[in-house]
Legacy VTK file of the C-alpha trace (Angstrom):
# vtk DataFile Version 3.0
C-alpha trace
ASCII
DATASET POLYDATA
POINTS 85 float
-53.459 -10.458 76.483
-56.636 -12.063 75.975
-56.100 -15.088 73.651
-58.792 -17.653 72.784
-58.613 -21.101 73.582
-58.842 -23.546 70.869
-62.514 -24.602 72.087
-63.436 -20.983 71.905
-62.150 -20.371 68.366
-63.665 -23.765 67.166
-67.117 -22.781 68.789
-67.076 -19.372 66.856
-67.044 -21.216 63.478
-70.021 -23.580 64.257
-73.503 -22.845 62.894
-76.272 -23.896 65.158
-79.351 -25.346 63.480
-77.657 -25.986 59.983
-76.240 -29.127 58.352
-73.969 -29.477 55.314
-75.461 -30.945 52.147
-73.637 -34.185 51.553
-73.929 -33.518 47.623
-72.778 -29.896 47.180
-71.495 -29.172 50.633
-73.493 -26.033 51.186
-74.747 -25.241 54.493
-78.681 -25.819 54.871
-81.078 -24.888 57.562
-83.972 -27.097 57.642
-87.233 -25.859 59.442
-87.525 -27.004 62.975
-88.793 -30.454 63.268
-88.624 -31.186 59.618
-88.348 -34.966 58.614
-86.978 -34.277 55.189
-85.498 -31.318 53.505
-84.397 -30.424 50.095
-81.080 -28.584 49.249
-82.228 -25.479 47.585
-78.741 -25.406 45.708
-78.678 -28.878 44.199
-82.017 -30.300 44.728
-80.937 -33.400 46.559
-83.301 -34.461 49.547
-82.134 -35.655 52.896
-83.843 -37.474 55.846
-83.441 -35.257 59.013
-83.305 -36.352 62.647
-83.344 -33.902 65.675
-81.396 -35.358 68.587
-81.848 -32.179 70.298
-84.128 -29.171 69.679
-82.363 -26.801 67.102
-79.731 -29.405 66.460
-80.540 -31.121 63.115
-78.649 -34.329 61.704
-78.738 -35.823 58.376
-79.825 -39.372 58.668
-79.503 -40.128 54.990
-80.860 -39.519 51.426
-84.455 -39.808 50.073
-83.546 -42.525 47.677
-86.573 -41.950 45.379
-85.796 -38.132 44.816
-81.965 -38.499 44.469
-82.306 -41.346 42.075
-84.394 -39.503 39.693
-81.994 -36.415 39.864
-79.064 -38.747 39.270
-80.494 -40.447 36.365
-81.648 -37.171 34.886
-78.065 -35.988 35.232
-76.406 -39.139 33.805
-78.686 -39.105 30.759
-77.924 -35.385 30.161
-74.231 -36.359 29.889
-74.734 -39.493 27.705
-73.724 -41.921 30.482
-75.270 -45.375 31.175
-76.767 -45.545 34.775
-75.681 -48.429 36.930
-77.528 -51.564 36.076
-78.719 -50.495 32.676
-77.075 -52.414 29.878
LINES 1 86
85 0 1 2 3 4 5 6 7 8 9 10 11 12 13 14 15 16 17 18 19 20 21 22 23 24 25 26 27 28 29 30 31 32 33 34 35 36 37 38 39 40 41 42 43 44 45 46 47 48 49 50 51 52 53 54 55 56 57 58 59 60 61 62 63 64 65 66 67 68 69 70 71 72 73 74 75 76 77 78 79 80 81 82 83 84
C-alpha cells in the first residue's frame, strides 16, 4: 500500500512557471524574465517579478492598461466610473 503524503499530493497540483491572473483567475505563463505580461484571456496586464529562475510572481497591476480596460467596460454597461460626476 503506497499512499501519498499530503505534501506529495499537493506538489502534483502545482504548476511551475505559471501564475494565476488576479482578474479572471486563469493560469498564465509569462515568458522567462518578462517584467510585464498581459493575460491573453481578459487583457489585464500585470507586473511580474522573478524571485527564482522559472518562478514568476505577480507584483501588481499595470495601472495605465487596466484603467483603460475598466473604463471601456463600465462605459459599455452605462455605469459611471469612480470619480466622474
